[in-house]
C-alpha positions, -999 to +999 in steps of 0.1 A: -214-583-841-243-570-828-261-587-801-296-578-795-301-560-763-265-551-761-260-517-747-241-492-766-212-474-750-232-443-747-259-460-728-234-477-705-219-443-699-253-429-690-260-458-667-227-453-649-227-415-651-260-409-633-249-426-600-214-412-604-229-377-609-252-381-578-223-394-558-201-365-568-229-340-561-234-356-527-198-355-518-195-319-529-226-309-509-213-329-480-179-313-483-195-279-487-216-283-456-185-296-437-165-267-450-192-242-441-194-257-406-156-256-403-156-219-413-184-211-388-165-230-361-133-212-370-151-178-369-166-187-335-131-197-322-115-165-335-142-144-318-137-163-285-099-159-288-104-121-294-127-119-264-102-138-242-073-116-255-093-085-246-099-099-211-062-107-206-053-072-218-078-057-193-065-079-165-029-068-173-039-032-171-055-038-137-025-056-124-002-028-136-024-002-119-024-023-087+014-026-088+017+012-093-007+018-063+013-006-041+045+013-050+029+046-041+016+032-008+051+018+000+066+052-007+040+068+016+047+042+044+085+048+041+079+086+044+057+081+074+082+057+090+109+084+085+086+110+103+079+085+131+116+078+135+123+115+136+096+120+162+109+091+184+144+107+182+129+141+192+110+125+221+142+107+233+160+140+232+132+159+251+131+131+277+168+134+282+166+171+284+137+169+309+157+144+330+187+168+330+165+197+341+148+176+367+183+166+381+193+203+381+161+212+399+166+185+425+202+197+430+190+233+434+163+223+459+188+203+479+212+233+480+183+256+492+173+231+518+209+228+532+212+266+533+179+269+552+190+242+576+224+260+580+209+294+586+184+280+611+212+263+629+230+296+632+198+312+644+197+338+617+163+353+613+165+361+576+156+327+563+142+327+528+112+305+526+116+276+502+090+274+476+088+238+466+059+246+443+061+278+422+032+302+424+009+293+396-012+318+377-043+305+361-026+303+327+009+293+338+021+257+334+049+246+357+077+225+341+110+215+356+127+241+335+104+269+348+110+257+384+147+257+378+146+293+364+125+304+394+149+289+419+179+304+402+162+338+403+155+334+440+192+327+446+202+358+428+179+381+447+198+383+480 
């Protein structure tokens, strides 16, 4: 049988096919839009990652350069510390030498003062005047060593 108004399988297919076709097209379009958005988002993220990677690389270079500069400065400080230590040692040596010369000078002066006193006590008229301060020329600088040398020369003269 045939019923009047009964739809044929082809017409039923067409009735079901159109909405199914529209639904499929919609889903494909929706999927395509979502896929395109996802691709755009991924591309944007890749670009940001690359930018951040470049920044990190640049910062690493700066840190490396700063570390190298710090090492150079440490080396310079160690060198200057060694120079300072050497100078402190030299100053200590010179101070000790100066003290020794001052002691010798004081001793020589005390010997000369005793002699002068002894010769005066014996009433000898050939007393050698004691020069406590050496004769200074305009350009001469008096140091304990120079005074010691002058006194030793005076002692050798008689």
